[in-house]
N, C-alpha and C positions, 0 to 999 in steps of 0.2 A: 644911603641901602650898597653894600656889596652888592655886584653880580651873583656869585659863590652864594652868599644868602637869598640874595632872591632864586635862585634854583633849590635853594631846600628847602622851599617856601610852597613847590610847588606839590599842590594835591596826587598821590603817586594811585592809586587808586581811579581819580578820572581820568588819570594818564592811560593806565591803561588799557578806560572801557575806550576812549580815544581812539587808541593806537589797534586795539580787538576793532569796535565797527571799522573803521580804516579796512582793513585787512579782507571783513563779512564781503563789502561792499564792495572790492575788490576782486570776490573770489567766486562771491557767489552761496561762499559757509560759512556756516555759522563756527565764530573763529573767538574762538579765549586769549587771555594776555596775562601773563605774569613776568613782574620788575623783579628781580632773582637779584638785584645787586646795583647800586650806582653807587662809581667812583668821582670825587670832584679832584679833576687835575690840575687846571687854572684855573683863577678869577675865569668865569662866567662858561665854562666850561664843563661838561659831565659826562661820562660812561656808563653805558647803561647797559645789562646787560637781560636778557629778557625771553621767553616761551613764549609766542604762540602757537596755539592745536586747538586742533579741531576734534568731535568725534563722527562731524556727520557718516564717516565713512563704516561706522559699523551700523549707523541707520537704513536696512530696505529702500531701492529704489523706490519713488512714490511715477504712477505712470497716469 
């Protein structure tokens, strides 16, 4: 199987969840991630456009 086809088989939702988890753990704020586009440019290469966002700043600070 070609590398490009392997990339196309990656579960996008699982990738979004994994990115959100890493950013959440690194920042201490709850983040979500949405992949808005994927472009396969070369064999084995993909360019992602994604949005990482939090709503934590809207919540009152807990003491």
